[in-house]
C-alpha positions in Angstrom: -77.4 -15.6 68.4 -78.0 -12.3 66.7 -80.0 -11.8 63.5 -76.7 -11.1 61.6 -75.3 -14.4 62.8 -78.1 -16.3 61.1 -77.0 -15.0 57.7 -74.0 -16.2 55.5 -70.8 -14.5 56.5 -70.1 -11.5 54.3 -73.5 -11.6 52.7 -74.4 -8.1 53.9 -71.1 -6.4 53.3 -72.4 -4.6 50.2 -75.1 -2.9 52.3 -72.5 -1.2 54.5 -71.4 2.4 54.1 -68.5 3.7 56.2 -68.9 0.7 58.4 -72.6 1.1 59.1 -75.2 -1.4 57.9 -77.7 0.7 55.8 -79.3 -1.9 53.6 -80.5 -5.5 54.0 -79.8 -7.7 51.0 -82.2 -10.6 50.4 -81.1 -12.6 47.4 -77.7 -14.3 47.5 -75.6 -14.8 44.4 -72.7 -17.3 44.2 -70.3 -16.9 41.3 -68.2 -19.7 40.0 -67.5 -22.1 37.2 -70.5 -24.1 35.8 -70.7 -27.4 34.1 -73.0 -30.4 33.5 -72.8 -32.9 36.3 -74.3 -35.5 33.8 -71.5 -34.8 31.4 -68.8 -35.4 34.0 -70.4 -38.6 35.3 -70.7 -40.0 31.8 -67.0 -39.4 31.1 -65.7 -40.3 34.6 -64.3 -36.8 35.0 -63.3 -35.1 38.3 -63.5 -31.4 38.7 -60.0 -29.8 39.0 -58.8 -28.7 42.5 -55.9 -26.4 41.3 -55.4 -24.0 38.4 -52.7 -26.2 36.9 -55.1 -29.2 37.1 -57.7 -27.0 35.4 -55.3 -26.3 32.5 -54.4 -30.0 32.3 -58.1 -31.0 32.3 -58.8 -28.5 29.5 -56.1 -30.0 27.4 -57.6 -33.5 28.0 -61.1 -32.4 27.1 -59.9 -30.8 23.8 -57.7 -33.8 23.0 -60.3 -36.5 23.6 -63.6 -34.7 22.6 -64.9 -32.3 20.0 -65.9 -29.8 22.8 -64.1 -26.6 23.7 -63.1 -26.5 27.3 -64.4 -22.9 28.0 -66.7 -20.2 26.8 -67.8 -17.0 28.5 -70.2 -14.1 27.8 -67.9 -12.6 25.2 -69.6 -9.2 24.7 -69.9 -8.8 28.5 -66.4 -9.7 29.8 -67.3 -8.7 33.3 -68.5 -12.3 33.7 -64.8 -13.3 33.6 -64.1 -10.7 36.3 -66.6 -11.8 38.9 -66.5 -15.4 37.8 -62.8 -16.0 37.5 -60.4 -13.0 37.9 -61.6 -11.7 41.2 -61.6 -15.2 42.8 -58.0 -15.6 41.6 -57.0 -12.3 43.1 -58.5 -13.4 46.4 -56.9 -16.8 46.2 -53.5 -15.4 45.3 -53.4 -12.5 47.8 -56.2 -12.9 50.3 -58.7 -10.3 51.3 -55.9 -7.7 51.7 -55.4 -7.7 47.9 -59.1 -7.1 47.3 -59.5 -4.4 49.9 -56.5 -2.5 48.6 -58.2 -2.2 45.3 -61.5 -1.2 46.8 -59.7 1.4 48.9 -57.9 2.9 45.9 -54.6 2.2 47.5 -51.5 3.3 45.5 -50.2 0.5 43.3 -53.0 -2.0 44.3 -53.6 -3.2 40.8 -49.8 -3.7 40.2 -49.4 -6.1 43.1 -48.2 -9.6 42.3 -51.4 -11.4 43.3 -53.4 -9.2 40.9 -51.0 -9.5 37.9 -50.8 -13.2 38.5 -54.5 -13.6 38.5 -54.6 -11.9 35.1 -51.8 -14.2 33.9 -53.7 -17.3 35.1 -56.9 -16.3 33.4 -55.2 -15.4 30.1 -53.7 -18.9 29.9 -57.2 -20.1 28.9 -56.8 -17.9 25.8 -53.0 -18.6 25.3 -53.5 -22.4 25.3 -56.5 -22.3 23.0 -59.1 -23.4 25.5 -61.8 -20.8 24.7 -64.5 -21.7 22.2 -64.0 -20.1 18.8 -66.3 -17.1 18.3 -66.9 -16.5 22.1 -65.9 -12.9 21.9 -68.9 -12.0 19.7 -71.5 -13.8 21.8 -74.0 -12.2 24.3 -74.5 -13.7 27.7 -77.5 -15.8 26.6 -75.9 -16.8 23.3 -72.8 -18.2 25.0 -74.9 -19.9 27.7 -77.0 -21.5 25.0 -73.9 -22.8 23.3 -72.7 -24.2 26.6 -76.1 -25.9 27.1 -75.8 -27.5 23.7 -72.5 -29.1 24.6 -70.2 -26.8 22.6 -68.1 -26.1 25.7 -67.6 -27.7 29.1 -67.2 -24.7 31.4 -68.8 -21.2 31.7 -68.4 -18.6 34.4 -71.7 -17.2 35.8 -73.7 -16.4 38.9 -76.6 -18.4 40.4 -79.2 -16.6 38.2 -78.0 -18.9 35.3 -80.5 -21.7 35.9 -83.6 -19.4 36.0 -82.3 -17.3 33.0 -81.8 -20.4 30.8 -84.6 -22.6 32.1 -86.4 -22.8 28.8 -83.3 -23.9 26.9 -81.8 -26.3 29.4 -81.8 -30.0 28.1 -83.5 -32.6 30.3 -81.0 -34.3 32.7 -78.3 -31.6 32.0 -77.9 -31.1 35.8 -75.9 -27.9 35.9 -73.7 -27.3 38.9 -71.3 -24.6 40.1 -67.9 -25.1 41.7 -65.3 -22.7 43.1 -62.5 -21.4 40.8 -59.4 -23.5 41.5 -56.4 -21.6 42.8 -52.7 -22.3 42.8 -53.0 -24.8 45.7 -55.8 -26.9 47.0 -55.9 -25.1 50.4 -57.5 -22.1 48.7 -60.0 -24.1 46.7 -63.1 -23.5 48.8 -63.1 -19.7 48.8 -65.7 -18.1 46.6 -66.9 -14.7 45.3 -70.5 -14.2 46.5 -72.8 -11.2 47.1 -76.3 -10.3 48.0 -78.8 -8.1 46.2 -82.5 -7.1 46.2 -82.0 -4.3 48.6 -84.4 -3.5 51.5 -84.3 -0.4 53.8 -86.3 0.9 56.7 -86.8 4.7 56.6 -85.5 6.0 59.9 -88.2 8.7 59.9 -91.0 6.3 59.1 -94.0 5.8 61.5 -92.8 2.5 62.8 -89.1 1.8 62.1 -88.9 -1.0 64.7 -91.8 -2.7 63.1 -90.1 -2.4 59.7 -87.0 -4.0 61.0 -88.9 -6.8 62.5 -90.7 -7.4 59.2 -87.3 -7.7 57.5 -86.1 -10.1 60.1 -89.2 -12.3 59.5 -88.7 -12.0 55.7 -85.3 -13.6 56.0 -86.5 -16.6 58.0 -85.6 -20.3 57.3 -89.2 -20.9 56.1 -89.1 -18.1 53.6 -85.6 -19.1 52.4 -86.9 -22.6 51.6 -89.9 -21.1 49.7 -87.5 -18.8 47.8 -85.2 -21.7 46.8 -88.1 -23.9 45.7 -90.0 -21.3 43.7 -87.4 -18.9 42.4 -84.4 -21.2 42.2 -82.4 -18.6 44.1 -80.7 -18.5 47.5 -81.4 -16.3 50.5 -78.3 -15.9 52.6 -79.9 -17.7 55.5 -77.9 -20.4 57.3 -79.7 -23.7 56.9 -82.3 -22.1 54.7 -82.5 -25.0 52.3 -82.4 -27.9 54.8 -84.9 -30.7 54.0 -86.0 -29.1 50.7 -85.8 -30.9 47.4 -83.9 -28.6 45.1 -82.3 -28.5 41.7 -78.7 -29.5 41.2 -77.8 -25.8 40.6 -79.2 -24.6 43.9 -77.9 -27.6 45.8 -74.3 -27.0 44.5 -74.4 -23.3 45.0 -75.7 -23.7 48.6 -73.0 -26.4 49.2 -70.1 -24.3 48.1 -71.4 -21.2 49.9 -71.6 -23.1 53.2 -68.3 -24.8 52.7 -66.6 -21.4 52.0 -67.7 -19.9 55.3 -65.6 -17.0 56.2 -63.6 -17.5 53.0 -66.3 -15.8 51.1 -65.5 -12.4 49.7 -66.7 -9.7 47.3 -65.4 -6.5 45.9 -67.0 -3.1 46.3 -65.7 -1.2 43.2 -68.9 -2.0 41.3 -70.9 -0.3 44.0 -68.5 2.6 44.7 -66.6 3.4 41.5 -68.5 2.7 38.3 -65.8 4.2 36.0 -63.2 1.8 37.4 -65.5 -1.1 37.2 -66.4 -0.3 33.6 -62.7 0.0 32.8 -62.0 -3.5 34.3 -64.8 -4.9 32.1 -63.4 -3.4 28.9 -59.8 -4.2 29.6 -60.6 -7.8 30.5 -62.2 -8.1 27.1 -58.8 -7.2 25.7 -57.0 -9.5 28.1 -59.1 -12.6 27.2 -58.5 -12.1 23.5 -54.8 -11.5 23.6 -55.0 -7.8 22.7 -53.4 -6.8 26.0 -50.9 -8.5 28.2 -51.6 -9.1 31.9 -49.1 -6.4 32.8 -50.7 -3.9 30.4 -54.1 -4.9 31.9 -52.9 -4.1 35.4 -51.3 -0.8 34.4 -54.5 0.4 32.6 -56.6 -0.4 35.7 -54.1 1.3 38.0 -54.2 4.4 35.8 -58.0 4.5 36.0 -57.9 3.9 39.8 -55.5 6.8 40.1 -57.8 9.0 38.0 -60.8 8.1 40.1 -58.9 8.7 43.3 -57.9 12.2 42.1 -61.4 13.2 41.1 -62.9 15.2 44.0 -66.4 14.9 42.5 -66.5 11.2 43.2 -67.3 10.3 46.8 -64.7 8.0 48.4 -65.4 5.0 50.6 -63.2 2.5 52.5 -63.6 -0.9 54.1 
Protein backbone atom coordinates (compact mmCIF):
# COMPACT_ATOMS: atom_id res chain seq x y z
CA UNK A 1 0.00 0.00 0.00
CA UNK A 2 1.32 3.43 -0.91
CA UNK A 3 1.17 6.44 1.39
CA UNK A 4 -1.51 7.95 -0.86
CA UNK A 5 -3.68 4.88 -0.44
CA UNK A 6 -3.76 5.39 3.34
CA UNK A 7 -5.57 8.72 2.83
CA UNK A 8 -9.22 9.42 2.00
CA UNK A 9 -9.89 9.24 -1.75
CA UNK A 10 -9.81 12.71 -3.29
CA UNK A 11 -8.51 14.36 -0.13
CA UNK A 12 -5.34 15.58 -1.81
CA UNK A 13 -6.85 16.78 -5.08
CA UNK A 14 -6.67 20.45 -4.10
CA UNK A 15 -2.89 20.10 -3.77
CA UNK A 16 -2.47 19.06 -7.39
CA UNK A 17 -1.41 21.48 -10.10
CA UNK A 18 -1.43 20.27 -13.68
CA UNK A 19 -1.69 16.72 -12.41
CA UNK A 20 1.33 16.89 -10.09
CA UNK A 21 0.97 16.65 -6.30
CA UNK A 22 2.66 19.80 -5.01
CA UNK A 23 1.05 20.14 -1.58
CA UNK A 24 0.08 17.78 1.24
CA UNK A 25 -3.17 18.75 2.94
CA UNK A 26 -3.52 17.76 6.58
CA UNK A 27 -6.96 18.78 7.90
CA UNK A 28 -10.04 17.30 6.28
CA UNK A 29 -13.31 19.19 6.01
CA UNK A 30 -16.61 17.48 5.35
CA UNK A 31 -19.47 19.72 4.24
CA UNK A 32 -23.09 18.81 4.65
CA UNK A 33 -26.33 19.48 6.48
CA UNK A 34 -26.19 19.71 10.28
CA UNK A 35 -28.85 19.06 12.89
CA UNK A 36 -29.27 18.05 16.54
CA UNK A 37 -29.40 14.29 16.95
CA UNK A 38 -31.13 14.80 20.29
CA UNK A 39 -33.88 16.84 18.62
CA UNK A 40 -34.48 14.09 16.06
CA UNK A 41 -34.58 11.36 18.69
CA UNK A 42 -37.02 13.31 20.87
CA UNK A 43 -39.39 13.78 17.93
CA UNK A 44 -38.92 10.36 16.33
CA UNK A 45 -37.70 11.97 13.12
CA UNK A 46 -35.70 10.27 10.36
CA UNK A 47 -33.26 12.19 8.18
CA UNK A 48 -34.52 12.48 4.56
CA UNK A 49 -32.85 10.33 1.91
CA UNK A 50 -34.02 12.27 -1.18
CA UNK A 51 -34.58 15.95 -1.92
CA UNK A 52 -38.33 15.48 -2.28
CA UNK A 53 -38.32 13.83 1.14
CA UNK A 54 -36.35 16.80 2.46
CA UNK A 55 -38.99 19.24 1.22
CA UNK A 56 -41.75 17.08 2.68
CA UNK A 57 -39.93 16.86 6.00
CA UNK A 58 -39.48 20.65 6.07
CA UNK A 59 -43.21 21.09 5.60
CA UNK A 60 -43.87 18.65 8.44
CA UNK A 61 -41.49 20.51 10.76
CA UNK A 62 -43.09 23.87 10.11
CA UNK A 63 -46.60 22.48 10.40
CA UNK A 64 -46.02 20.63 13.66
CA UNK A 65 -43.50 22.85 15.48
CA UNK A 66 -42.64 26.53 15.90
CA UNK A 67 -39.20 25.98 14.36
CA UNK A 68 -38.06 27.01 10.90
CA UNK A 69 -36.80 24.11 8.83
CA UNK A 70 -33.64 25.88 7.60
CA UNK A 71 -31.27 28.72 8.18
CA UNK A 72 -27.90 29.48 6.61
CA UNK A 73 -25.08 31.99 6.97
CA UNK A 74 -27.03 34.72 5.18
CA UNK A 75 -24.33 37.35 4.80
CA UNK A 76 -21.95 34.67 3.55
CA UNK A 77 -24.02 32.72 1.01
CA UNK A 78 -21.02 30.67 -0.07
CA UNK A 79 -22.06 28.29 2.73
CA UNK A 80 -25.06 27.35 0.59
CA UNK A 81 -22.69 26.73 -2.30
CA UNK A 82 -20.29 24.27 -0.70
CA UNK A 83 -22.94 22.95 1.67
CA UNK A 84 -25.84 22.38 -0.72
CA UNK A 85 -25.53 23.56 -4.34
CA UNK A 86 -22.22 21.93 -5.25
CA UNK A 87 -23.34 18.58 -3.79
CA UNK A 88 -26.57 18.83 -5.80
CA UNK A 89 -24.62 19.57 -8.98
CA UNK A 90 -22.53 16.46 -8.36
CA UNK A 91 -25.54 14.31 -7.50
CA UNK A 92 -27.39 15.52 -10.61
CA UNK A 93 -24.55 15.32 -13.12
CA UNK A 94 -21.68 13.40 -11.57
CA UNK A 95 -18.07 14.51 -11.54
CA UNK A 96 -18.25 15.47 -15.22
CA UNK A 97 -20.55 18.39 -14.38
CA UNK A 98 -18.14 19.66 -11.70
CA UNK A 99 -15.03 19.22 -13.85
CA UNK A 100 -16.64 21.03 -16.78
CA UNK A 101 -17.13 24.07 -14.55
CA UNK A 102 -13.60 23.87 -13.14
CA UNK A 103 -12.16 23.61 -16.66
CA UNK A 104 -14.13 26.65 -17.87
CA UNK A 105 -15.80 24.59 -20.58
CA UNK A 106 -18.21 26.48 -22.80
CA UNK A 107 -21.76 26.35 -21.46
CA UNK A 108 -20.83 24.36 -18.35
CA UNK A 109 -22.97 26.51 -16.04
CA UNK A 110 -25.98 26.21 -18.36
CA UNK A 111 -26.03 22.41 -18.27
CA UNK A 112 -29.20 20.80 -16.93
CA UNK A 113 -27.60 19.29 -13.78
CA UNK A 114 -26.36 22.74 -12.74
CA UNK A 115 -29.59 24.62 -13.39
CA UNK A 116 -31.54 21.84 -11.68
CA UNK A 117 -29.31 22.12 -8.60
CA UNK A 118 -30.14 25.82 -8.37
CA UNK A 119 -33.84 25.05 -8.80
CA UNK A 120 -33.74 22.46 -6.03
CA UNK A 121 -31.94 24.79 -3.62
CA UNK A 122 -34.28 27.69 -4.34
CA UNK A 123 -37.27 25.54 -3.40
CA UNK A 124 -36.23 26.06 0.23
CA UNK A 125 -36.95 29.76 -0.28
CA UNK A 126 -39.96 29.31 -2.55
CA UNK A 127 -41.73 27.08 -0.04
CA UNK A 128 -40.95 29.32 2.92
CA UNK A 129 -38.62 26.93 4.71
CA UNK A 130 -35.83 29.43 5.48
CA UNK A 131 -35.88 31.16 8.85
CA UNK A 132 -37.06 34.76 8.69
CA UNK A 133 -34.16 37.21 8.89
CA UNK A 134 -31.55 34.70 7.74
CA UNK A 135 -30.24 36.95 4.96
CA UNK A 136 -28.95 39.52 7.44
CA UNK A 137 -27.12 37.11 9.75
CA UNK A 138 -23.40 36.41 9.91
CA UNK A 139 -22.13 32.87 10.08
CA UNK A 140 -21.87 32.82 13.88
CA UNK A 141 -25.22 34.58 14.33
CA UNK A 142 -27.10 32.08 12.18
CA UNK A 143 -25.28 29.20 13.84
CA UNK A 144 -26.21 30.57 17.26
CA UNK A 145 -29.88 30.78 16.22
CA UNK A 146 -29.67 27.18 15.06
CA UNK A 147 -28.15 26.09 18.37
CA UNK A 148 -31.00 27.84 20.18
CA UNK A 149 -33.55 25.73 18.33
CA UNK A 150 -34.81 28.39 15.94
CA UNK A 151 -34.14 26.16 12.91
CA UNK A 152 -33.63 22.44 12.34
CA UNK A 153 -30.99 22.46 9.59
CA UNK A 154 -27.93 24.50 8.71
CA UNK A 155 -25.23 23.88 6.07
CA UNK A 156 -21.62 24.01 7.22
CA UNK A 157 -18.25 22.28 7.34
CA UNK A 158 -16.71 20.31 10.16
CA UNK A 159 -15.22 23.38 11.81
CA UNK A 160 -18.72 24.11 13.12
CA UNK A 161 -18.33 22.24 16.41
CA UNK A 162 -15.10 23.95 17.41
CA UNK A 163 -16.28 27.38 16.24
CA UNK A 164 -19.48 27.22 18.31
CA UNK A 165 -18.20 25.19 21.26
CA UNK A 166 -18.88 27.91 23.86
CA UNK A 167 -22.50 28.36 22.73
CA UNK A 168 -23.51 24.74 22.20
CA UNK A 169 -26.17 23.56 24.69
CA UNK A 170 -25.43 20.46 26.72
CA UNK A 171 -26.69 17.28 25.06
CA UNK A 172 -27.27 19.05 21.72
CA UNK A 173 -25.30 16.32 19.89
CA UNK A 174 -24.76 17.97 16.53
CA UNK A 175 -24.31 15.66 13.55
CA UNK A 176 -23.73 16.12 9.83
CA UNK A 177 -25.36 14.21 6.98
CA UNK A 178 -25.01 14.26 3.18
CA UNK A 179 -27.24 16.47 1.07
CA UNK A 180 -30.06 14.30 -0.29
CA UNK A 181 -30.31 14.12 -4.08
CA UNK A 182 -33.10 13.24 -6.47
CA UNK A 183 -32.77 9.51 -5.75
CA UNK A 184 -31.47 7.43 -2.86
CA UNK A 185 -28.64 5.92 -4.91
CA UNK A 186 -26.75 9.26 -4.90
CA UNK A 187 -27.36 9.96 -1.21
CA UNK A 188 -23.90 8.97 0.10
CA UNK A 189 -21.81 11.33 -2.04
CA UNK A 190 -20.31 14.34 -0.25
CA UNK A 191 -18.35 17.50 -0.87
CA UNK A 192 -15.14 17.32 1.15
CA UNK A 193 -11.70 18.85 0.94
CA UNK A 194 -8.46 19.12 2.84
CA UNK A 195 -6.57 22.18 4.02
CA UNK A 196 -3.64 23.21 6.24
CA UNK A 197 -1.09 22.97 3.46
CA UNK A 198 2.39 21.49 3.85
CA UNK A 199 5.19 21.51 1.30
CA UNK A 200 8.78 20.27 1.15
CA UNK A 201 11.16 22.65 -0.69
CA UNK A 202 12.83 20.70 -3.49
CA UNK A 203 16.06 22.65 -2.98
CA UNK A 204 16.13 22.15 0.79
CA UNK A 205 18.99 20.36 2.54
CA UNK A 206 17.05 17.13 3.08
CA UNK A 207 13.88 16.86 0.95
CA UNK A 208 13.66 13.11 1.54
CA UNK A 209 13.68 13.68 5.28
CA UNK A 210 11.04 16.36 4.87
CA UNK A 211 8.75 14.02 2.98
CA UNK A 212 9.26 11.31 5.59
CA UNK A 213 8.33 13.81 8.30
CA UNK A 214 5.05 14.55 6.51
CA UNK A 215 4.34 10.85 6.13
CA UNK A 216 4.81 10.38 9.88
CA UNK A 217 2.73 13.48 10.60
CA UNK A 218 -0.25 11.87 8.88
CA UNK A 219 -0.13 8.61 10.79
CA UNK A 220 -3.10 6.90 12.45
CA UNK A 221 -1.76 7.83 15.88
CA UNK A 222 -1.55 11.51 15.01
CA UNK A 223 -4.97 11.42 13.37
CA UNK A 224 -6.44 10.10 16.62
CA UNK A 225 -4.76 12.86 18.64
CA UNK A 226 -6.00 15.47 16.18
CA UNK A 227 -9.58 14.23 16.40
CA UNK A 228 -9.57 14.12 20.21
CA UNK A 229 -7.87 17.46 20.82
CA UNK A 230 -8.94 19.64 17.88
CA UNK A 231 -12.31 18.04 17.02
CA UNK A 232 -11.10 17.85 13.45
CA UNK A 233 -10.37 15.09 11.00
CA UNK A 234 -7.15 14.11 9.31
CA UNK A 235 -7.86 12.37 5.98
CA UNK A 236 -6.31 9.14 7.25
CA UNK A 237 -8.19 5.88 6.71
CA UNK A 238 -9.05 4.37 10.09
CA UNK A 239 -7.61 7.39 11.86
CA UNK A 240 -10.36 7.55 14.47
CA UNK A 241 -10.74 3.84 15.23
CA UNK A 242 -11.05 3.08 18.93
CA UNK A 243 -11.22 6.73 19.96
CA UNK A 244 -14.06 8.28 21.97
CA UNK A 245 -15.19 11.21 19.87
CA UNK A 246 -17.94 13.82 19.77
CA UNK A 247 -21.10 13.20 17.76
CA UNK A 248 -19.91 15.78 15.22
CA UNK A 249 -16.60 14.05 14.52
CA UNK A 250 -18.17 10.58 14.55
CA UNK A 251 -20.83 11.57 12.03
CA UNK A 252 -18.39 13.40 9.76
CA UNK A 253 -15.97 10.48 9.76
CA UNK A 254 -18.81 8.06 9.11
CA UNK A 255 -20.16 9.85 6.06
CA UNK A 256 -16.65 10.45 4.71
CA UNK A 257 -15.81 6.76 4.87
CA UNK A 258 -19.23 5.78 3.49
CA UNK A 259 -18.81 8.12 0.53
CA UNK A 260 -15.52 6.55 -0.53
CA UNK A 261 -14.81 7.44 -4.16
CA UNK A 262 -18.09 9.36 -4.30
CA UNK A 263 -16.28 12.22 -2.60
CA UNK A 264 -15.67 15.31 -4.70
CA UNK A 265 -14.62 18.93 -4.54
CA UNK A 266 -14.45 21.84 -6.92
CA UNK A 267 -11.33 23.81 -7.76
CA UNK A 268 -12.73 27.19 -8.78
CA UNK A 269 -12.10 28.55 -5.30
CA UNK A 270 -8.41 27.71 -5.66
CA UNK A 271 -8.05 28.60 -9.32
CA UNK A 272 -10.47 31.41 -10.17
CA UNK A 273 -11.33 33.75 -7.32
CA UNK A 274 -13.43 36.15 -9.46
CA UNK A 275 -15.70 33.28 -10.52
CA UNK A 276 -15.93 31.90 -7.00
CA UNK A 277 -16.86 35.35 -5.66
CA UNK A 278 -19.50 35.75 -8.36
CA UNK A 279 -21.06 32.44 -7.36
CA UNK A 280 -21.14 33.58 -3.73
CA UNK A 281 -22.93 36.82 -4.58
CA UNK A 282 -25.37 35.37 -7.09
CA UNK A 283 -26.33 32.59 -4.68
CA UNK A 284 -27.27 35.32 -2.23
CA UNK A 285 -29.69 36.54 -4.90
CA UNK A 286 -30.90 33.02 -5.66
CA UNK A 287 -31.72 32.15 -2.07
CA UNK A 288 -33.74 35.34 -1.54
CA UNK A 289 -35.75 35.12 -4.75
CA UNK A 290 -34.10 38.11 -6.41
CA UNK A 291 -32.80 35.90 -9.21
CA UNK A 292 -34.23 32.83 -10.92
CA UNK A 293 -32.16 29.64 -11.25
CA UNK A 294 -31.82 30.31 -14.97
CA UNK A 295 -30.62 33.86 -14.36
CA UNK A 296 -28.20 32.57 -11.73
CA UNK A 297 -26.73 30.08 -14.19
CA UNK A 298 -26.43 32.67 -16.96
CA UNK A 299 -24.70 35.16 -14.69
CA UNK A 300 -22.14 32.55 -13.69
CA UNK A 301 -21.63 31.44 -17.27
CA UNK A 302 -20.98 35.07 -18.23
CA UNK A 303 -18.38 35.41 -15.47
CA UNK A 304 -16.75 32.10 -16.45
CA UNK A 305 -16.50 33.31 -20.05
CA UNK A 306 -14.94 36.55 -18.82
CA UNK A 307 -12.35 34.67 -16.75
CA UNK A 308 -11.61 32.33 -19.65
CA UNK A 309 -10.95 35.27 -21.98
CA UNK A 310 -8.66 37.06 -19.52
CA UNK A 311 -5.09 36.18 -20.49
CA UNK A 312 -3.75 37.62 -17.23
CA UNK A 313 -5.40 34.80 -15.25
CA UNK A 314 -3.46 31.49 -15.31
CA UNK A 315 -5.59 28.57 -16.47
CA UNK A 316 -5.65 25.07 -15.01
CA UNK A 317 -7.42 21.83 -15.83
CA UNK A 318 -8.23 18.55 -14.15
